[in-house]
All heavy atoms as an XYZ file, in Angstrom:
969
protein
N      41.511     42.717      4.349
C      41.544     41.903      5.541
C      41.896     42.730      6.760
O      42.581     43.745      6.652
C      42.585     40.771      5.389
C      42.245     39.743      4.320
C      41.054     38.894      4.699
O      40.866     38.570      5.859
N      40.231     38.565      3.725
N      41.382     42.295      7.877
C      41.739     42.905      9.152
C      42.230     41.780     10.050
O      41.575     40.754     10.181
C      40.531     43.602      9.790
C      40.771     44.068     11.223
S      39.292     44.767     12.008
C      39.416     46.468     11.453
N      43.377     41.974     10.657
C      43.895     41.003     11.613
C      43.718     41.544     13.018
O      43.983     42.724     13.272
C      45.373     40.717     11.353
C      45.656     39.974     10.058
C      45.582     40.868      8.835
O      46.063     41.994      8.853
N      44.974     40.372      7.765
N      43.258     40.675     13.905
C      43.009     41.065     15.289
C      43.756     40.118     16.215
O      43.666     38.890     16.054
C      41.509     41.024     15.595
C      40.626     41.932     14.750
C      39.147     41.647     15.011
C      40.920     43.391     15.027
N      44.463     40.676     17.175
C      45.225     39.865     18.124
C      44.922     40.338     19.535
O      45.213     41.491     19.885
C      46.737     39.945     17.857
C      47.495     39.102     18.883
C      47.051     39.489     16.439
N      44.345     39.445     20.337
C      44.012     39.771     21.723
C      45.179     39.449     22.646
O      45.990     38.569     22.361
C      42.787     38.968     22.199
C      41.528     39.157     21.396
C      41.341     38.094     20.329
O      42.367     37.505     19.898
O      40.202     37.841     19.915
N      45.212     40.154     23.752
C      46.196     39.889     24.798
C      45.633     40.367     26.121
O      44.620     41.070     26.154
C      47.530     40.576     24.495
O      47.351     41.977     24.418
N      46.299     39.977     27.202
C      45.904     40.468     28.515
C      45.113     39.500     29.354
O      44.800     39.785     30.510
N      44.770     38.367     28.783
C      44.050     37.375     29.564
C      44.947     36.743     30.608
O      46.156     36.957     30.635
N      44.330     35.972     31.485
C      45.100     35.301     32.530
C      44.220     34.892     33.670
O      43.005     34.753     33.514
N      44.851     34.702     34.813
C      44.154     34.260     36.013
C      43.954     35.437     36.963
O      44.883     36.215     37.199
C      44.965     33.165     36.698
C      44.421     32.605     38.000
C      43.092     31.890     37.760
C      45.442     31.664     38.636
N      42.747     35.582     37.467
C      42.443     36.636     38.432
C      41.555     36.066     39.528
O      40.834     35.091     39.303
C      41.755     37.811     37.750
N      41.600     36.677     40.669
C      40.715     36.278     41.759
C      39.379     36.979     41.623
O      39.286     38.065     41.025
C      41.344     36.631     43.102
C      42.561     35.782     43.453
C      43.040     36.052     44.867
O      42.839     37.121     45.413
N      43.675     35.040     45.461
N      38.362     36.383     42.140
C      37.058     37.029     42.158
C      37.177     38.379     42.868
O      37.824     38.483     43.910
C      36.045     36.147     42.864
N      36.572     39.382     42.265
C      36.669     40.736     42.782
C      37.822     41.526     42.206
O      37.905     42.747     42.410
N      38.698     40.846     41.495
C      39.855     41.497     40.912
C      39.572     42.097     39.547
O      38.409     42.179     39.108
N      40.641     42.514     38.879
C      40.517     43.192     37.583
C      41.505     42.623     36.574
O      42.566     42.121     36.939
C      40.792     44.694     37.741
O      39.868     45.291     38.617
N      41.126     42.732     35.321
C      41.995     42.437     34.191
C      41.669     43.424     33.084
O      40.532     43.893     32.977
C      41.790     41.016     33.672
C      42.408     39.845     34.434
C      41.954     38.527     33.819
C      43.911     39.930     34.460
N      42.662     43.692     32.261
C      42.453     44.547     31.094
C      42.870     43.788     29.850
O      44.035     43.427     29.708
C      43.253     45.834     31.205
C      42.925     46.849     30.110
C      43.984     47.919     30.044
N      43.565     49.079     29.279
C      44.403     49.942     28.711
N      45.712     49.757     28.831
N      43.954     50.986     28.040
N      41.899     43.565     28.979
C      42.184     42.914     27.707
C      42.477     43.966     26.646
O      41.885     45.049     26.646
C      41.001     42.066     27.261
C      40.514     40.998     28.236
C      39.385     40.186     27.602
C      41.642     40.102     28.688
N      43.390     43.616     25.743
C      43.726     44.492     24.628
C      43.539     43.733     23.321
O      43.688     42.510     23.279
C      45.182     44.961     24.732
O      45.392     45.694     25.912
N      43.227     44.456     22.290
C      43.073     43.879     20.964
C      43.769     44.803     19.971
O      43.377     45.967     19.833
C      41.602     43.725     20.612
S      41.285     43.163     18.928
N      44.785     44.289     19.319
C      45.537     45.054     18.337
C      45.034     44.722     16.935
O      44.951     43.550     16.572
C      47.020     44.732     18.455
N      44.703     45.760     16.173
C      44.187     45.576     14.821
C      45.215     46.018     13.800
O      45.975     46.954     14.025
C      42.902     46.379     14.643
N      45.212     45.346     12.663
C      46.074     45.736     11.553
C      45.339     45.425     10.254
O      44.404     44.642     10.218
C      47.401     44.983     11.599
O      47.187     43.586     11.499
N      45.775     46.083      9.204
C      45.162     45.832      7.913
C      44.207     46.939      7.513
O      44.627     48.039      7.211
N      42.923     46.654      7.545
C      41.897     47.565      7.070
C      41.853     48.864      7.875
O      42.398     48.953      8.951
C      40.524     46.891      7.127
C      40.388     45.705      6.217
C      40.137     46.116      4.795
N      39.850     44.975      3.929
C      39.426     45.083      2.689
N      39.232     46.274      2.171
N      39.197     44.009      1.965
N      41.183     49.858      7.333
C      41.023     51.136      8.022
C      40.233     50.920      9.304
O      39.018     50.741      9.271
C      40.304     52.154      7.125
O      41.007     52.269      5.904
C      40.243     53.503      7.815
N      40.920     50.971     10.398
C      40.347     50.633     11.694
C      39.154     51.514     12.042
O      38.172     51.048     12.611
C      41.443     50.747     12.749
C      41.024     50.367     14.126
C      40.694     49.065     14.430
C      40.964     51.322     15.140
C      40.308     48.691     15.715
C      40.588     50.972     16.421
C      40.255     49.654     16.706
N      39.233     52.790     11.698
C      38.182     53.720     12.106
C      36.878     53.524     11.339
O      35.889     54.182     11.637
C      38.664     55.163     11.963
O      39.062     55.414     10.638
N      36.853     52.636     10.353
C      35.596     52.319      9.654
C      34.841     51.181     10.318
O      33.780     50.773      9.829
C      35.873     51.916      8.201
C      36.281     53.091      7.353
O      36.099     54.245      7.746
N      36.841     52.813      6.197
N      35.388     50.689     11.432
C      34.848     49.486     12.043
C      34.359     49.724     13.462
O      35.057     50.340     14.285
C      35.912     48.386     12.071
C      36.162     47.770     10.731
C      36.917     48.433      9.774
C      35.633     46.530     10.416
C      37.124     47.889      8.529
C      35.842     45.961      9.167
C      36.584     46.645      8.231
O      36.780     46.090      6.999
N      33.163     49.212     13.731
C      32.749     49.045     15.119
C      33.489     47.811     15.645
O      33.764     46.873     14.891
C      31.245     48.830     15.210
N      33.792     47.830     16.928
C      34.525     46.715     17.519
C      33.723     46.118     18.676
O      33.015     46.829     19.396
C      35.879     47.199     18.024
C      36.762     47.788     16.935
S      37.143     46.618     15.618
C      38.094     45.382     16.527
N      33.867     44.830     18.835
C      33.130     44.164     19.896
C      33.977     43.152     20.624
O      35.034     42.730     20.134
N      33.515     42.806     21.811
C      34.097     41.721     22.581
C      33.008     40.666     22.817
O      31.867     41.007     23.169
C      34.611     42.213     23.927
C      35.888     42.991     23.859
C      36.013     44.354     23.834
C      37.223     42.468     23.823
N      37.334     44.702     23.766
C      38.105     43.556     23.764
C      37.769     41.174     23.830
C      39.484     43.414     23.715
C      39.135     41.022     23.780
C      39.985     42.125     23.723
N      33.393     39.438     22.606
C      32.524     38.298     22.877
C      33.263     37.352     23.802
O      34.483     37.444     23.961
C      32.168     37.567     21.574
C      31.201     38.309     20.704
C      31.614     39.390     19.945
C      29.867     37.934     20.637
C      30.728     40.090     19.142
C      28.962     38.620     19.841
C      29.404     39.699     19.086
N      32.543     36.425     24.384
C      33.200     35.416     25.205
C      32.489     34.081     25.036
O      31.299     34.020     24.703
C      33.224     35.814     26.680
C      31.862     35.902     27.346
C      32.016     36.466     28.757
N      30.745     36.527     29.460
C      30.581     37.090     30.660
N      31.635     37.661     31.278
N      29.407     37.084     31.253
N      33.252     33.032     25.282
C      32.699     31.690     25.172
C      33.242     30.841     26.306
O      34.448     30.576     26.370
C      33.037     31.058     23.826
C      32.346     29.735     23.588
C      32.440     29.288     22.139
O      33.246     29.785     21.352
N      31.576     28.355     21.756
N      32.356     30.452     27.187
C      32.730     29.568     28.281
C      32.687     28.120     27.806
O      32.016     27.796     26.821
C      31.779     29.761     29.454
N      33.401     27.276     28.496
C      33.481     25.869     28.117
C      32.092     25.241     28.076
O      31.331     25.330     29.044
C      34.365     25.123     29.116
C      34.797     23.717     28.714
C      35.651     23.770     27.453
C      35.575     23.051     29.852
N      31.747     24.666     26.939
C      30.464     24.011     26.787
C      29.294     24.927     26.518
O      28.142     24.473     26.468
N      29.572     26.206     26.349
C      28.494     27.172     26.105
C      28.688     27.888     24.774
O      29.761     27.841     24.182
C      28.422     28.193     27.245
C      28.064     27.590     28.595
C      27.870     28.670     29.635
C      27.451     28.087     30.967
N      27.249     29.142     32.001
N      27.641     28.544     24.325
C      27.714     29.290     23.076
C      28.445     30.617     23.285
O      28.478     31.151     24.403
C      26.297     29.555     22.545
C      25.570     28.292     22.106
C      24.254     28.612     21.426
O      23.868     29.797     21.408
O      23.613     27.675     20.911
N      28.980     31.141     22.205
C      29.635     32.446     22.256
C      28.581     33.509     22.545
O      27.504     33.506     21.955
C      30.335     32.732     20.934
C      31.222     33.941     20.945
C      32.058     34.005     19.680
N      32.928     32.847     19.532
C      33.862     32.747     18.603
N      34.061     33.733     17.745
N      34.601     31.654     18.515
N      28.901     34.429     23.444
C      27.941     35.462     23.802
C      28.549     36.857     23.703
O      29.748     37.053     23.904
C      27.407     35.239     25.229
C      28.430     35.387     26.329
C      27.816     35.322     27.718
O      26.589     35.234     27.856
O      28.600     35.389     28.694
N      27.698     37.794     23.407
C      28.073     39.199     23.289
C      28.435     39.744     24.672
O      27.753     39.465     25.664
C      26.901     39.984     22.708
C      27.074     41.472     22.717
C      27.750     42.115     21.692
C      26.556     42.240     23.751
C      27.900     43.486     21.695
C      26.693     43.613     23.772
C      27.380     44.240     22.730
N      29.509     40.541     24.712
C      29.922     41.196     25.947
C      29.748     42.715     25.845
O      29.095     43.336     26.671
C      31.381     40.861     26.293
C      31.845     41.652     27.523
C      31.541     39.360     26.523
N      30.350     43.297     24.809
C      30.304     44.752     24.663
C      30.679     45.127     23.240
O      31.343     44.350     22.544
C      31.254     45.418     25.646
N      30.251     46.312     22.823
C      30.612     46.826     21.507
C      30.781     48.331     21.594
O      30.157     48.990     22.434
C      29.565     46.462     20.467
N      31.601     48.866     20.702
C      31.861     50.300     20.674
C      31.857     50.757     19.226
O      32.312     50.047     18.328
C      33.199     50.625     21.368
C      33.387     52.125     21.545
C      34.374     49.994     20.628
C      34.539     52.488     22.490
N      31.317     51.941     18.986
C      31.211     52.458     17.636
C      32.568     52.876     17.083
O      33.551     52.980     17.815
C      30.255     53.651     17.613
O      30.792     54.706     18.396
N      32.596     53.181     15.800
C      33.842     53.525     15.125
C      34.550     54.707     15.777
O      35.767     54.752     15.834
C      33.561     53.831     13.658
C      32.778     55.106     13.478
C      31.418     55.276     13.569
C      33.319     56.416     13.223
N      31.078     56.583     13.385
C      32.224     57.312     13.155
C      34.598     56.907     13.024
C      32.389     58.678     12.910
C      34.768     58.258     12.776
C      33.665     59.130     12.721
N      33.780     55.642     16.295
C      34.354     56.855     16.876
C      34.580     56.732     18.383
O      35.227     57.588     18.988
C      33.424     58.037     16.632
O      32.198     57.842     17.326
N      34.001     55.689     18.979
C      34.032     55.588     20.432
C      32.910     56.358     21.095
O      32.811     56.390     22.320
N      32.043     56.971     20.289
C      30.998     57.814     20.843
C      29.806     57.078     21.413
O      29.004     57.661     22.153
N      29.660     55.829     21.072
C      28.576     55.036     21.627
C      29.073     53.627     21.920
O      30.011     53.141     21.286
C      27.378     54.987     20.672
O      27.748     54.419     19.432
N      28.432     53.012     22.889
C      28.802     51.652     23.279
C      27.599     50.969     23.887
O      26.595     51.614     24.241
C      29.968     51.664     24.267
O      29.638     52.404     25.428
N      27.699     49.659     24.000
C      26.595     48.880     24.562
C      27.193     47.675     25.273
O      28.198     47.122     24.842
C      25.646     48.417     23.453
C      24.340     47.880     23.970
C      23.288     48.740     24.255
C      24.164     46.517     24.190
C      22.090     48.257     24.738
C      22.972     46.019     24.677
C      21.936     46.894     24.941
O      20.745     46.419     25.423
N      26.564     47.294     26.383
C      27.073     46.197     27.197
C      25.981     45.150     27.445
O      24.796     45.479     27.570
C      27.547     46.726     28.550
C      28.703     47.693     28.456
C      28.480     49.054     28.297
C      30.016     47.240     28.519
C      29.538     49.942     28.190
C      31.087     48.123     28.424
C      30.828     49.467     28.253
O      31.894     50.347     28.157
N      26.417     43.922     27.566
C      25.509     42.884     28.025
C      25.140     43.185     29.472
O      25.937     43.744     30.229
C      26.181     41.518     27.934
N      23.938     42.806     29.844
C      23.451     43.091     31.192
C      24.354     42.469     32.257
O      24.533     43.023     33.345
C      22.027     42.584     31.348
N      24.938     41.332     31.934
C      25.759     40.606     32.903
C      27.063     41.315     33.244
O      27.684     41.004     34.268
C      26.068     39.198     32.376
O      26.745     39.278     31.132
N      27.500     42.256     32.402
C      28.779     42.931     32.646
C      28.620     44.433     32.830
O      29.583     45.116     33.196
C      29.786     42.655     31.510
C      29.946     41.168     31.282
C      29.388     43.368     30.220
N      27.451     44.954     32.578
C      27.244     46.400     32.657
C      27.552     46.898     34.062
O      27.117     46.317     35.052
C      25.802     46.755     32.269
C      25.582     48.240     32.063
C      24.186     48.504     31.509
C      23.985     49.985     31.230
N      22.647     50.270     30.680
N      28.319     47.973     34.116
C      28.724     48.532     35.400
C      30.022     47.958     35.929
O      30.624     48.510     36.860
N      30.482     46.848     35.337
C      31.746     46.229     35.770
C      32.806     46.303     34.670
O      33.995     46.428     34.973
C      31.517     44.755     36.133
C      30.530     44.547     37.266
C      30.501     43.078     37.708
N      30.065     42.171     36.648
C      30.792     41.173     36.187
N      32.007     40.944     36.657
N      30.302     40.379     35.237
N      32.388     46.194     33.417
C      33.312     46.197     32.282
C      33.194     47.518     31.532
O      32.109     48.105     31.457
C      32.994     45.065     31.319
C      33.283     43.678     31.828
C      33.616     43.441     33.159
C      33.225     42.601     30.966
C      33.875     42.166     33.627
C      33.485     41.309     31.408
C      33.797     41.101     32.736
N      34.312     47.951     30.940
C      34.329     49.153     30.117
C      35.099     48.888     28.837
O      36.255     48.448     28.887
C      34.978     50.326     30.863
O      34.281     50.568     32.097
C      34.929     51.593     30.013
N      34.452     49.150     27.714
C      35.103     49.017     26.417
C      35.584     50.390     25.959
O      34.899     51.401     26.173
C      34.159     48.378     25.375
C      34.909     48.048     24.089
C      32.940     49.265     25.115
C      34.081     47.221     23.104
N      36.753     50.432     25.343
C      37.285     51.690     24.823
C      38.148     51.385     23.607
O      38.474     50.226     23.337
C      38.102     52.419     25.900
O      39.199     51.632     26.323
N      38.512     52.437     22.879
C      39.329     52.245     21.695
C      40.236     53.431     21.470
O      39.942     54.561     21.915
C      38.466     52.003     20.449
C      37.610     53.167     20.022
C      36.654     52.760     18.911
N      37.365     52.404     17.685
C      36.806     51.701     16.695
N      35.565     51.272     16.802
N      37.495     51.420     15.597
N      41.315     53.188     20.759
C      42.266     54.235     20.373
C      42.486     54.060     18.877
O      43.190     53.131     18.454
C      43.565     54.079     21.157
C      44.564     55.191     20.879
O      44.560     55.731     19.756
O      45.357     55.509     21.772
N      41.878     54.924     18.080
C      41.948     54.766     16.626
C      43.332     55.079     16.068
O      43.680     54.607     14.987
C      40.897     55.631     15.943
C      39.508     55.027     16.060
O      39.333     53.891     16.506
N      38.498     55.803     15.687
N      44.106     55.854     16.770
C      45.467     56.148     16.308
C      46.339     54.907     16.478
O      47.097     54.544     15.579
C      46.057     57.338     17.075
C      47.513     57.544     16.705
C      45.244     58.606     16.799
N      46.217     54.264     17.613
C      47.010     53.065     17.892
C      46.366     51.800     17.329
O      46.975     50.732     17.366
C      47.207     52.908     19.397
C      48.018     54.014     20.039
C      48.199     53.751     21.530
C      49.041     54.838     22.165
N      49.212     54.620     23.625
N      45.126     51.910     16.838
C      44.387     50.759     16.330
C      44.240     49.683     17.411
O      44.547     48.512     17.207
C      45.051     50.168     15.085
C      45.048     51.090     13.887
C      45.596     50.393     12.652
C      45.530     51.278     11.434
N      46.048     50.586     10.209
N      43.771     50.131     18.549
C      43.614     49.246     19.698
C      42.201     49.332     20.250
O      41.559     50.380     20.212
C      44.588     49.632     20.807
C      46.047     49.490     20.460
S      46.563     47.767     20.316
C      46.354     47.186     21.997
N      41.742     48.206     20.776
C      40.487     48.146     21.517
C      40.799     47.516     22.865
O      41.620     46.609     22.952
C      39.424     47.291     20.805
C      38.108     47.323     21.569
C      39.216     47.772     19.392
N      40.129     48.008     23.903
C      40.396     47.526     25.248
C      39.097     47.088     25.924
O      38.017     47.594     25.615
C      41.039     48.628     26.084
C      42.275     49.222     25.456
C      42.209     50.430     24.759
C      43.506     48.583     25.555
C      43.344     50.977     24.178
C      44.646     49.121     24.976
C      44.550     50.319     24.290
O      45.678     50.858     23.707
N      39.239     46.174     26.852
C      38.122     45.796     27.711
C      38.645     45.760     29.138
O      39.384     44.855     29.512
C      37.538     44.438     27.319
C      36.274     44.047     28.083
C      35.109     44.958     27.689
C      35.909     42.581     27.832
N      38.281     46.779     29.905
C      38.637     46.833     31.314
C      37.592     46.054     32.096
O      36.402     46.393     32.040
C      38.697     48.275     31.795
C      39.024     48.419     33.271
C      40.424     47.962     33.614
O      41.381     48.270     32.910
N      40.566     47.218     34.713
N      38.035     45.050     32.801
C      37.117     44.175     33.529
C      37.386     44.308     35.020
O      38.473     43.935     35.492
C      37.294     42.727     33.076
C      37.137     42.541     31.569
S      37.178     40.806     31.060
C      38.841     40.371     31.539
N      36.432     44.848     35.742
C      36.538     45.028     37.190
C      35.512     44.147     37.899
O      34.570     43.643     37.282
C      36.310     46.491     37.563
C      37.342     47.416     36.960
O      38.495     47.040     36.737
N      36.930     48.638     36.680
N      35.713     43.981     39.182
C      34.794     43.182     40.014
C      34.497     41.839     39.356
O      33.344     41.416     39.220
C      33.487     43.950     40.243
O      33.730     45.191     40.862
N      35.546     41.173     38.941
C      35.396     39.912     38.218
C      34.686     38.863     39.053
O      34.849     38.790     40.282
C      36.764     39.403     37.776
C      37.360     40.139     36.574
C      38.845     39.847     36.445
C      36.628     39.756     35.298
N      33.904     38.052     38.366
C      33.175     36.965     38.995
C      33.613     35.632     38.383
O      34.115     35.594     37.256
C      31.668     37.136     38.783
C      31.108     38.446     39.302
C      29.623     38.547     38.982
C      29.043     39.869     39.487
N      27.593     39.986     39.173
N      33.367     34.579     39.100
C      33.745     33.251     38.598
C      33.103     33.000     37.236
O      33.724     32.441     36.332
C      33.302     32.181     39.592
C      33.534     30.782     39.097
C      34.800     30.218     39.082
C      32.464     30.014     38.625
C      35.007     28.939     38.618
C      32.661     28.734     38.158
C      33.937     28.197     38.161
O      34.133     26.930     37.686
N      31.868     33.461     37.086
C      31.133     33.226     35.832
C      31.652     34.051     34.658
O      31.166     33.898     33.540
C      29.632     33.476     36.021
C      29.301     34.782     36.691
C      29.099     34.642     38.193
O      29.867     33.876     38.844
O      28.194     35.312     38.732
N      32.632     34.917     34.887
C      33.278     35.640     33.783
C      34.350     34.781     33.115
O      34.913     35.180     32.089
C      33.917     36.932     34.284
C      32.894     37.951     34.763
O      31.821     38.059     34.138
O      33.171     38.634     35.775
N      34.645     33.619     33.679
C      35.632     32.727     33.107
C      35.208     32.284     31.715
O      34.105     31.770     31.527
C      35.817     31.489     34.015
O      36.351     31.902     35.273
C      36.767     30.484     33.371
N      36.068     32.533     30.731
C      35.754     32.217     29.346
C      36.944     32.585     28.466
O      37.883     33.237     28.920
C      34.524     33.001     28.885
N      36.855     32.181     27.208
C      37.767     32.702     26.194
C      37.121     33.965     25.631
O      35.948     33.941     25.242
C      38.019     31.690     25.070
C      38.922     32.302     24.003
C      38.644     30.420     25.635
N      37.866     35.047     25.608
C      37.355     36.329     25.138
C      37.900     36.625     23.749
O      39.100     36.507     23.498
C      37.753     37.443     26.113
C      36.916     37.446     27.359
C      37.062     36.453     28.326
C      35.951     38.431     27.583
C      36.273     36.428     29.470
C      35.166     38.429     28.718
C      35.328     37.422     29.651
O      34.540     37.413     30.779
N      36.978     37.023     22.878
C      37.299     37.296     21.483
C      37.024     38.754     21.137
O      36.000     39.307     21.533
C      36.462     36.420     20.556
C      36.681     34.941     20.716
C      35.925     34.216     21.616
C      37.643     34.283     19.961
C      36.110     32.850     21.770
C      37.840     32.931     20.102
C      37.075     32.207     21.006
N      37.926     39.307     20.362
C      37.745     40.630     19.794
C      37.222     40.462     18.367
O      37.618     39.519     17.663
C      39.102     41.342     19.799
S      39.164     42.921     18.964
N      36.324     41.352     17.944
C      35.750     41.231     16.612
C      35.509     42.606     16.011
O      35.283     43.577     16.729
C      34.438     40.454     16.670
N      35.540     42.668     14.682
C      35.341     43.916     13.976
C      34.214     43.821     12.963
O      34.097     42.830     12.251
N      33.384     44.865     12.925
C      32.274     44.953     11.981
C      32.362     46.281     11.244
O      32.410     47.346     11.883
C      30.931     44.862     12.704
C      29.750     45.066     11.775
C      28.441     45.138     12.527
C      27.305     45.447     11.562
N      26.007     45.573     12.241
N      32.356     46.210      9.912
C      32.436     47.424      9.129
C      31.104     48.173      9.195
O      30.122     47.782      8.578
C      32.792     47.133      7.676
C      33.007     48.389      6.849
C      33.374     48.078      5.416
N      33.435     49.281      4.610
C      34.501     50.042      4.454
N      35.617     49.703      5.075
N      34.469     51.125      3.712
N      31.085     49.241      9.971
C      29.905     50.084     10.095
C      30.281     51.375     10.801
O      31.192     51.383     11.633
C      28.787     49.393     10.897
O      27.660     50.296     10.996
C      29.230     49.057     12.316
N      29.579     52.446     10.457
C      29.776     53.716     11.161
C      28.515     54.099     11.911
O      28.337     55.244     12.299
C      30.223     54.836     10.198
C      29.185     55.033      9.082
C      31.583     54.519      9.611
C      29.469     56.252      8.220
N      27.639     53.137     12.102
C      26.393     53.391     12.810
C      26.629     53.532     14.307
O      27.625     53.019     14.847
C      25.400     52.262     12.546
N      25.704     54.200     14.955
C      25.719     54.296     16.416
C      25.407     52.925     17.001
O      24.590     52.179     16.473
C      24.668     55.306     16.878
O      25.027     56.603     16.370
C      24.599     55.367     18.394
N      26.046     52.608     18.099
C      25.790     51.342     18.777
C      24.728     51.576     19.840
O      24.930     52.333     20.776
C      27.067     50.787     19.431
C      28.188     50.645     18.389
C      26.766     49.450     20.106
C      27.882     49.703     17.271
N      23.581     50.912     19.681
C      22.479     51.106     20.621
C      21.910     49.796     21.134
O      20.924     49.797     21.875
C      21.373     51.928     19.967
N      22.501     48.695     20.713
C      22.013     47.388     21.138
C      23.124     46.365     20.931
O      24.139     46.657     20.291
C      20.780     46.997     20.341
N      22.932     45.182     21.465
C      23.887     44.098     21.239
C      23.934     43.763     19.753
O      22.918     43.834     19.058
C      23.481     42.874     22.046
N      25.096     43.411     19.268
C      25.260     43.045     17.861
C      25.500     41.548     17.773
O      26.386     41.021     18.455
C      26.450     43.792     17.239
C      26.286     45.304     17.405
C      26.579     43.433     15.761
C      27.480     46.110     16.924
N      24.733     40.844     16.965
C      24.927     39.383     16.835
C      26.305     39.055     16.289
O      26.864     39.805     15.475
C      23.830     38.972     15.847
C      22.845     40.084     15.860
C      23.609     41.331     16.156
N      26.836     37.934     16.695
C      28.187     37.563     16.275
C      28.300     37.417     14.757
O      29.333     37.720     14.175
C      28.604     36.270     16.965
O      27.713     35.209     16.644
N      27.213     36.972     14.099
C      27.293     36.736     12.660
C      27.436     38.034     11.860
O      27.744     38.008     10.663
C      26.071     35.945     12.158
C      24.730     36.602     12.378
C      24.275     37.614     11.536
C      23.910     36.209     13.428
C      23.053     38.212     11.736
C      22.673     36.807     13.641
C      22.250     37.808     12.781
O      21.023     38.408     12.989
N      27.219     39.174     12.500
C      27.363     40.449     11.796
C      28.811     40.951     11.797
O      29.125     41.915     11.117
C      26.450     41.497     12.418
C      24.967     41.216     12.193
C      24.095     42.403     12.580
O      24.640     43.507     12.785
O      22.863     42.212     12.698
N      29.669     40.297     12.549
C      31.067     40.727     12.586
C      31.856     40.034     11.481
O      31.688     38.844     11.224
C      31.667     40.433     13.966
C      31.236     41.415     15.009
C      30.021     41.268     15.662
C      32.021     42.516     15.305
C      29.597     42.189     16.611
C      31.613     43.441     16.258
C      30.402     43.277     16.910
N      32.734     40.809     10.850
C      33.468     40.327      9.698
C      34.803     39.667     10.067
O      35.280     38.777      9.363
C      33.747     41.482      8.736
C      32.498     42.283      8.418
O      32.306     43.392      8.915
N      31.632     41.712      7.603
N      35.418     40.156     11.128
C      36.753     39.688     11.482
C      36.820     39.351     12.962
O      36.188     40.007     13.798
C      37.799     40.769     11.148
C      37.821     41.114      9.677
C      37.207     42.270      9.216
C      38.434     40.269      8.768
C      37.210     42.581      7.869
C      38.442     40.578      7.408
C      37.825     41.729      6.970
O      37.827     42.029      5.632
N      37.623     38.320     13.262
C      37.749     37.812     14.626
C      39.208     37.568     14.991
O      40.023     37.188     14.135
C      36.990     36.494     14.768
C      35.519     36.656     14.656
C      34.771     36.715     13.517
C      34.592     36.808     15.742
N      33.431     36.890     13.819
C      33.306     36.939     15.178
C      34.725     36.832     17.130
C      32.165     37.112     15.960
C      33.595     36.988     17.901
C      32.324     37.131     17.319
N      39.507     37.760     16.256
C      40.793     37.365     16.784
C      40.758     35.911     17.212
O      39.729     35.235     17.108
N      41.877     35.437     17.720
C      41.997     34.027     18.082
C      41.534     33.752     19.503
O      41.339     32.598     19.879
C      43.459     33.574     17.927
C      44.373     33.893     19.095
C      44.686     35.374     19.248
O      44.432     36.165     18.349
N      45.250     35.741     20.395
N      41.358     34.811     20.282
C      40.844     34.656     21.640
C      41.934     34.642     22.692
O      43.082     34.288     22.422
N      41.550     35.038     23.901
C      42.455     35.009     25.034
C      41.685     34.483     26.246
O      40.541     34.875     26.478
C      43.058     36.392     25.312
O      44.031     36.295     26.360
C      42.007     37.422     25.702
N      42.294     33.587     26.992
C      41.629     32.922     28.103
C      41.624     33.813     29.347
O      42.665     34.363     29.733
C      42.321     31.602     28.437
C      41.754     30.873     29.653
C      40.376     30.296     29.400
O      40.152     29.648     28.373
N      39.460     30.509     30.343
N      40.466     33.938     29.947
C      40.319     34.616     31.245
C      39.769     33.594     32.229
O      38.721     32.990     31.980
C      39.372     35.821     31.146
C      39.057     36.374     32.537
C      39.984     36.905     30.270
N      40.468     33.415     33.315
C      40.040     32.478     34.342
C      39.933     33.219     35.662
O      40.897     33.856     36.099
C      41.028     31.309     34.478
O      41.164     30.653     33.214
C      40.541     30.318     35.516
N      38.769     33.147     36.273
C      38.526     33.815     37.546
C      38.330     32.748     38.617
O      37.450     31.893     38.497
C      37.294     34.732     37.478
C      37.114     35.470     38.811
C      37.436     35.732     36.336
N      39.159     32.812     39.631
C      39.063     31.846     40.719
C      38.147     32.385     41.803
O      38.197     33.570     42.149
C      40.447     31.563     41.299
O      41.010     32.749     41.811
N      37.335     31.504     42.329
C      36.361     31.926     43.353
C      36.962     31.876     44.748
O      38.045     31.361     44.952
C      35.123     31.045     43.286
O      35.479     29.693     43.466
């Protein structure tokens, strides 16, 4: 089992920044690609970003590319999502997820391919 716990959500103004963190425990963290998803009220969960086991490759949804940065620290077993230039439409519950793979990340990964999920953290952006 892998346990994932997100933190860092909250309220931000449009144009501002937030940094989400995801702490992992349990399974060998470095065997897992990690991803961030989000789900706005009344909408389906959508892919935000993913990073490979080594951190050597990553992929972003078009809606966040250039504004968000995903990173990881395999020693600390942490994944981060730096969110800059926030927009009202970034308001959602953000989820951290883990997928057992050592493949390069070159495209969005469907949510059903992830094995483990955190409980989510709310991000609210005021316009």
